[in-house]
C-alpha positions as CSV (number, residue, x, y, z in Angstrom):
1,M,-49.1,30.7,-30.0
2,K,-49.3,33.8,-27.9
3,R,-46.2,36.0,-27.7
4,N,-45.6,35.4,-24.0
5,D,-46.0,31.6,-24.5
6,L,-43.5,31.8,-27.3
7,L,-41.0,33.7,-25.1
8,H,-41.4,31.2,-22.3
9,S,-40.8,28.3,-24.7
10,I,-37.7,29.9,-26.1
11,A,-36.4,30.6,-22.5
12,F,-37.1,27.0,-21.4
13,A,-35.3,25.7,-24.5
14,A,-32.3,27.9,-23.8
15,I,-32.2,26.7,-20.2
16,A,-32.4,23.1,-21.3
17,V,-29.5,23.6,-23.8
18,A,-27.4,25.3,-21.1
19,L,-28.1,22.6,-18.6
20,S,-27.1,19.9,-21.2
21,C,-23.7,21.6,-21.5
22,L,-23.0,21.6,-17.8
23,P,-20.5,18.9,-16.6
24,T,-22.3,15.9,-15.1
25,Q,-21.2,14.2,-11.9
26,A,-19.7,11.4,-14.1
27,D,-17.7,14.0,-16.0
28,D,-16.4,15.5,-12.8
29,F,-15.3,12.1,-11.5
30,E,-13.5,11.5,-14.7
31,R,-11.7,14.8,-14.4
32,Q,-10.8,14.0,-10.8
33,R,-9.5,10.6,-11.7
34,Q,-7.3,12.2,-14.3
35,Q,-6.1,14.7,-11.7
36,V,-5.1,11.8,-9.5
37,L,-3.3,10.1,-12.4
38,D,-1.5,13.3,-13.2
39,L,0.3,13.0,-9.9
40,G,2.4,10.3,-11.6
41,K,4.1,13.1,-13.5
42,L,5.9,14.2,-10.3
43,T,9.1,12.6,-11.6
44,G,11.5,15.5,-10.9
45,Q,13.8,15.4,-7.9
46,P,12.2,17.5,-5.1
47,K,14.4,20.0,-3.3
48,T,15.7,18.8,0.0
49,H,16.5,20.7,3.2
50,V,18.4,19.7,6.4
51,Y,16.0,19.1,9.2
52,D,18.4,19.5,12.1
53,E,22.2,19.6,12.2
54,V,22.3,17.1,15.1
55,L,19.7,14.7,13.9
56,A,21.0,15.0,10.3
57,Q,23.8,12.6,11.2
58,Q,22.2,10.8,14.1
59,G,22.9,7.1,14.4
60,D,25.6,6.8,11.7
61,G,26.9,8.7,8.7
62,N,24.5,6.9,6.4
63,L,21.3,8.1,8.1
64,R,19.9,11.6,7.7
65,A,16.8,13.5,8.9
66,I,15.6,15.8,6.1
67,Y,12.7,17.8,4.6
68,F,11.8,17.7,0.9
69,D,9.4,20.0,-0.9
70,G,5.8,18.8,-1.3
71,L,2.9,20.3,-3.2
72,P,1.4,23.6,-2.1
73,W,-1.6,23.3,0.1
74,K,-4.2,26.0,0.0
75,G,-1.7,28.2,-1.7
76,T,1.0,27.6,0.9
77,P,4.3,25.8,0.3
78,T,4.7,22.5,2.2
79,R,7.6,20.3,3.1
80,V,7.7,16.6,4.1
81,F,9.8,15.3,7.0
82,A,11.7,12.1,6.3
83,W,14.5,9.8,7.5
84,L,16.8,8.8,4.6
85,G,19.2,5.9,5.1
86,M,21.8,4.1,3.0
87,P,23.2,0.6,3.7
88,A,26.9,-0.1,4.0
89,S,28.7,-1.1,0.8
90,K,29.6,-4.8,0.3
91,S,33.0,-4.0,1.7
92,G,31.4,-2.6,4.8
93,E,32.3,1.0,4.1
94,A,30.1,3.9,3.2
95,L,28.5,3.8,-0.2
96,A,29.3,7.3,-1.2
97,G,32.0,7.4,-3.8
98,S,32.1,3.6,-4.1
99,G,30.3,3.4,-7.4
100,E,28.1,0.6,-6.0
101,R,24.3,0.9,-6.5
102,V,21.8,-0.6,-4.2
103,P,18.0,-1.2,-4.4
104,G,15.7,1.2,-2.5
105,V,12.3,1.4,-0.8
106,V,9.9,4.2,0.1
107,L,8.2,3.6,3.5
108,V,4.8,5.0,4.5
109,H,3.5,4.9,8.0
110,G,0.0,4.2,9.2
111,G,-2.4,6.0,11.5
112,G,-0.7,7.4,14.6
113,G,2.7,6.9,13.1
114,S,5.4,9.1,11.6
115,A,8.7,8.8,9.7
116,F,10.3,5.9,11.6
117,K,14.1,5.9,11.7
118,E,14.2,2.2,12.9
119,W,12.1,1.1,9.9
120,V,14.7,2.7,7.6
121,Q,17.5,0.9,9.5
122,K,15.8,-2.5,9.2
123,W,15.7,-2.1,5.4
124,N,19.3,-0.8,5.4
125,S,20.3,-4.0,7.2
126,H,18.9,-5.9,4.3
127,G,20.9,-3.9,1.7
128,F,18.3,-1.4,0.7
129,A,18.4,2.4,0.7
130,A,15.3,3.6,2.4
131,I,13.3,6.8,2.9
132,S,10.5,6.8,5.6
133,I,8.2,9.8,5.1
134,A,5.7,11.6,7.5
135,V,2.5,12.2,5.6
136,E,0.6,14.4,8.1
137,G,2.9,17.4,8.4
138,Q,4.7,16.0,11.4
139,T,8.2,15.2,12.5
140,D,9.3,12.2,14.6
141,Q,9.4,14.3,17.8
142,R,6.7,13.8,20.3
143,S,4.4,16.7,21.2
144,P,4.7,18.0,24.8
145,G,3.0,15.5,27.1
146,G,4.0,12.6,24.8
147,K,0.7,12.5,22.9
148,G,1.0,12.7,19.1
149,W,3.7,14.1,17.0
150,Q,4.9,17.7,16.7
151,R,3.8,19.4,13.5
152,H,6.3,21.5,11.7
153,E,5.7,24.9,10.2
154,W,5.5,23.6,6.6
155,G,3.0,20.8,7.2
156,G,0.2,20.1,4.8
157,P,-3.2,18.5,5.6
158,Q,-3.7,15.9,8.3
159,R,-5.9,12.8,7.8
160,D,-9.6,13.6,8.6
161,G,-11.0,10.2,9.7
162,I,-11.9,7.9,6.8
163,Y,-11.8,10.3,3.8
164,G,-13.7,12.8,6.0
165,D,-12.4,15.7,3.8
166,S,-14.1,14.4,0.6
167,S,-16.1,17.6,0.2
168,N,-13.0,19.7,0.0
169,P,-11.4,20.5,-3.4
170,L,-9.5,17.4,-4.5
171,E,-6.1,19.2,-4.4
172,D,-6.7,20.1,-0.8
173,Q,-7.5,16.6,0.4
174,W,-5.2,14.6,2.6
175,M,-5.0,11.6,0.3
176,F,-4.0,13.8,-2.6
177,H,-1.0,15.1,-0.7
178,A,-0.1,11.7,0.8
179,V,-0.1,10.2,-2.7
180,A,2.0,13.1,-4.0
181,D,4.4,12.9,-1.1
182,T,5.0,9.2,-1.8
183,I,5.6,9.7,-5.5
184,L,8.0,12.6,-4.7
185,A,9.9,10.4,-2.2
186,N,10.3,7.9,-5.1
187,S,11.6,10.6,-7.3
188,L,14.0,11.7,-4.6
189,L,15.3,8.2,-3.7
190,R,15.9,7.1,-7.3
191,S,17.8,10.3,-8.1
192,L,20.6,9.4,-5.6
193,P,23.8,8.3,-7.3
194,N,24.2,5.1,-5.3
195,V,20.5,4.0,-5.7
196,D,19.5,1.6,-8.5
197,A,16.5,3.6,-10.0
198,D,15.2,0.4,-11.6
199,N,14.8,-1.4,-8.3
200,V,13.0,1.0,-6.0
201,G,10.0,-0.4,-4.2
202,L,7.2,0.8,-1.9
203,A,5.9,-0.4,1.4
204,G,3.2,0.9,3.7
205,I,1.5,-0.2,6.9
206,S,-2.2,0.2,7.6
207,W,-3.2,3.6,6.2
208,G,0.2,3.5,4.6
209,G,-1.0,0.3,3.0
210,V,-4.0,2.1,1.7
211,I,-1.7,4.8,0.3
212,T,0.6,2.1,-1.2
213,S,-2.4,0.4,-2.8
214,T,-3.4,3.7,-4.3
215,V,0.0,4.8,-5.5
216,I,0.8,1.5,-7.4
217,G,-2.0,2.3,-9.8
218,I,-0.5,5.8,-10.5
219,D,3.4,5.5,-10.4
220,S,4.5,2.6,-12.5
221,R,8.2,3.2,-11.7
222,F,8.1,1.2,-8.6
223,R,9.7,-2.2,-8.9
224,F,7.7,-3.9,-6.2
225,A,5.1,-3.0,-3.6
226,I,4.1,-4.3,-0.1
227,P,0.8,-3.0,1.2
228,T,0.6,-4.3,4.8
229,Y,-3.0,-4.6,6.1
230,G,-4.3,-1.7,4.0
231,C,-6.1,-2.3,0.7
232,G,-9.0,-1.0,-1.4
233,H,-12.6,-2.0,-2.1
234,L,-13.5,-0.9,1.4
235,F,-16.9,0.6,0.7
236,D,-18.7,-2.8,1.2
237,A,-16.6,-3.9,4.2
238,E,-18.8,-4.9,7.2
239,N,-17.0,-2.5,9.6
240,Q,-16.2,1.2,10.1
241,Y,-14.8,1.5,6.6
242,G,-18.0,0.3,5.0
243,R,-20.1,2.5,7.2
244,A,-18.0,5.5,6.3
245,L,-17.5,4.8,2.6
246,G,-20.7,3.0,1.6
247,H,-22.3,6.3,0.4
248,N,-19.1,8.2,-0.4
249,E,-19.2,8.4,-4.2
250,L,-15.9,10.3,-4.4
251,Y,-14.1,7.4,-2.7
252,K,-15.9,4.8,-4.9
253,Q,-15.2,6.7,-8.1
254,V,-11.9,8.4,-7.5
255,W,-9.9,7.3,-4.4
256,D,-10.6,3.6,-4.1
257,P,-7.4,1.8,-5.0
258,F,-9.5,-0.7,-6.8
259,V,-10.3,2.0,-9.4
260,R,-6.8,1.8,-10.8
261,M,-5.8,-1.8,-9.8
262,G,-6.0,-2.9,-13.4
263,R,-3.0,-0.6,-14.1
264,V,-0.8,-2.4,-11.6
265,R,2.0,-4.4,-13.3
266,M,4.7,-4.7,-10.6
267,P,4.9,-7.7,-8.3
268,V,2.9,-7.0,-5.1
269,Q,3.1,-8.7,-1.7
270,W,-0.2,-8.4,0.2
271,L,0.9,-8.9,3.8
272,S,-1.7,-9.3,6.6
273,W,-3.2,-11.7,9.0
274,P,-6.7,-13.4,9.3
275,G,-7.6,-11.6,12.5
276,D,-7.2,-8.1,11.1
277,K,-10.4,-6.2,12.0
278,H,-9.7,-3.1,9.9
279,F,-9.0,-4.5,6.4
280,P,-11.1,-7.7,5.6
281,L,-9.5,-10.5,3.6
282,D,-12.3,-10.4,1.0
283,C,-11.7,-6.7,0.2
284,Q,-8.0,-7.4,-0.1
285,A,-8.7,-10.4,-2.4
286,K,-10.7,-8.2,-4.8
287,C,-7.6,-6.0,-5.1
288,Y,-5.0,-8.7,-5.9
289,H,-7.3,-10.4,-8.3
290,A,-7.8,-7.2,-10.2
291,A,-4.1,-6.4,-10.4
292,K,-2.3,-7.5,-13.6
293,G,1.2,-8.2,-12.1
294,L,2.4,-11.1,-10.0
295,H,1.4,-11.3,-6.4
296,L,2.4,-13.0,-3.3
297,L,-0.2,-13.3,-0.5
298,T,1.2,-13.6,3.0
299,L,-1.3,-14.1,5.8
300,I,0.4,-14.7,9.2
301,P,-1.8,-16.1,11.9
302,G,-1.4,-14.2,15.2
303,M,0.5,-11.3,13.5
304,R,-1.5,-8.5,15.1
305,H,-2.0,-5.0,13.8
306,G,0.7,-2.3,14.2
307,H,3.9,-0.8,12.9
308,G,6.2,-3.1,14.7
309,A,4.0,-6.1,13.9
310,G,4.1,-5.1,10.3
311,W,7.8,-4.5,9.8
312,N,9.2,-7.2,12.1
313,P,8.4,-10.4,10.2
314,P,11.1,-11.4,7.6
315,D,8.5,-11.8,4.9
316,S,8.6,-8.3,3.4
317,Y,12.4,-8.2,3.1
318,A,12.5,-11.7,1.5
319,F,9.9,-10.8,-1.0
320,A,11.7,-7.5,-2.0
321,R,15.0,-9.3,-2.3
322,S,13.5,-12.1,-4.4
323,V,12.0,-9.5,-6.9
324,V,15.3,-7.5,-7.1
325,D,17.5,-10.6,-7.4
326,E,15.3,-13.2,-9.2
327,G,12.9,-10.9,-11.1
328,Q,9.8,-12.3,-9.3
329,P,8.4,-13.3,-5.9
330,W,10.2,-16.2,-4.3
331,C,6.8,-18.0,-4.3
332,R,3.7,-17.6,-6.3
333,Q,0.4,-19.5,-6.7
334,L,0.1,-21.3,-10.0
335,S,-3.3,-23.0,-9.6
336,A,-6.0,-23.9,-7.1
337,S,-8.7,-26.5,-7.1
338,S,-11.5,-27.9,-4.9
339,A,-13.7,-30.9,-5.2
340,S,-16.2,-31.6,-2.4
341,N,-14.2,-30.9,0.7
342,N,-10.8,-31.6,-0.8
343,V,-8.8,-28.4,-1.6
344,S,-5.4,-28.1,-3.2
345,V,-3.0,-25.4,-4.5
346,V,0.2,-25.5,-6.5
347,F,3.0,-23.1,-5.7
348,E,6.1,-22.3,-7.7
349,S,8.8,-21.6,-5.1
350,S,12.6,-20.9,-5.3
351,K,12.8,-22.0,-1.6
352,T,12.2,-25.4,0.0
353,I,8.8,-25.8,1.6
354,D,9.2,-27.3,5.1
355,Y,5.5,-27.8,6.0
356,A,2.0,-26.7,5.2
357,T,-1.1,-25.7,7.1
358,L,-4.8,-25.2,6.4
359,V,-6.2,-22.0,8.0
360,W,-10.0,-22.1,8.1
361,T,-13.0,-20.7,9.8
362,S,-16.6,-21.9,10.3
363,D,-17.9,-18.4,11.2
364,S,-19.4,-15.7,9.0
365,G,-19.2,-11.9,9.1
366,I,-16.2,-9.7,8.8
367,T,-13.1,-11.9,8.5
368,G,-11.2,-10.2,11.3
369,E,-13.8,-11.0,13.8
370,R,-14.1,-14.8,13.0
371,K,-12.3,-17.5,14.9
372,W,-9.6,-19.0,12.7
373,N,-8.3,-22.5,13.1
374,L,-5.1,-24.3,12.0
375,S,-5.0,-27.8,10.7
376,P,-2.1,-29.7,9.1
377,A,-2.0,-30.0,5.3
378,T,0.0,-32.3,3.1
379,F,2.6,-31.2,0.6
380,A,4.7,-32.8,-2.1
381,A,7.5,-31.4,-4.3
382,S,7.9,-31.7,-8.1
383,N,10.9,-29.8,-9.3
384,D,10.2,-26.2,-8.3
385,D,6.5,-26.8,-7.9
386,W,4.9,-27.7,-4.6
387,K,1.4,-29.1,-4.2
388,L,-0.4,-28.5,-1.0
389,S,-3.6,-30.4,-0.1
390,A,-6.1,-30.6,2.7
391,T,-9.6,-31.8,3.6
392,L,-11.9,-29.0,4.6
393,P,-14.1,-29.5,7.7
394,N,-17.8,-29.8,6.7
395,D,-18.6,-26.5,8.4
396,A,-15.8,-24.5,6.9
397,T,-16.9,-21.2,5.4
398,A,-13.6,-19.7,4.3
399,W,-10.0,-20.8,4.1
400,F,-6.5,-20.6,2.7
401,L,-3.4,-22.8,2.7
402,N,-0.1,-21.6,4.0
403,A,3.3,-22.9,2.7
404,H,6.1,-22.5,5.3
405,S,9.7,-22.1,4.3
406,G,11.7,-21.5,7.5
407,K,10.1,-18.4,9.0
408,L,8.6,-17.3,5.7
409,I,4.9,-17.8,4.7
410,A,3.3,-17.9,1.3
411,S,-0.5,-18.1,1.4
412,S,-3.0,-19.3,-1.2
413,D,-5.6,-16.9,-2.4
414,Y,-8.4,-16.4,0.1
415,S,-11.4,-18.6,-0.6
416,E,-15.0,-18.8,0.6
417,R,-17.6,-21.6,0.2
418,P,-20.2,-20.6,-2.3
């Protein structure tokens, strides 16, 4: 071999060895997944700051507007605006100094929202301490002109569409900070002397539901979780999420809540409605089937999509109370079966079932754009078990059964005809 050829061979071999030592995309995704999991180590109590001397005690003595320290963003310190509220004690007096401990909940808003004081008050009225956080660097004060929310001087990143900042370093992305803020809020709430640290849950609406679905695979301290509308496995959704995420490998490999759903052990209520055009029922179903803990599915026909629509139904409060008081959801599906057009499901329920309905569609496509029909179903009790049965119309393509107890709804798992 000529000298030049030998040198070229040696050079090419050296390059090949060097390239083989470079991290692969798979290695990088694994590193980033670990970076996300490491956010679960944010268990120390973050430092808090008074937001405003007037707003700090607005409404009543148990409600405060605060900041707490978040993670640095692009080397700059950040703070998170929040409303923090405590319920009255059993005697009707303030909790402070009473020695009484109450359950708690962290609340995460959706797109266009902020830290909502009234959401905190709703949970307070049900006996829960609550902290509602603003995850886009905003306060709850409207910007001049009434459009959007005022940002404060310590705000971190804002949401950029549907994971539109995926090309940024992971630690600079909005979801990274939204997840961190939620975990820090948990650490703050559970550190308070009148809060039962073993009974702090998490609830989020829309994008807050996506954040909730993500966090429950990272922070195992939460006692329960309620993702409203939002879920994971959105890359194959037949809507704007699928179009945005179908080719986003960072989402698929790192940010999709489905990636960590097998780590979920706490009871989860998946709260939504069949007409939701943003988060399809089949994507939601993939998530609750992958989770290891108990789940209660609640699909409310006609619910609509929004913050008020998400927090007004009594279902989330009843679910949380049942987990805290009884150790499990007030209702859960034990089994389901189908033969020809006959479908049935067995629920275990601590509450009396008053009536049952079959919710079904004969359409195809994204579930939120289908026409959903209601038909009566039969139900029968046996101790604490309830069997619901119905006959499917011949043209039914998808369905679920709803068990009604007063104003509460427990839904069977979403099903499709093969």
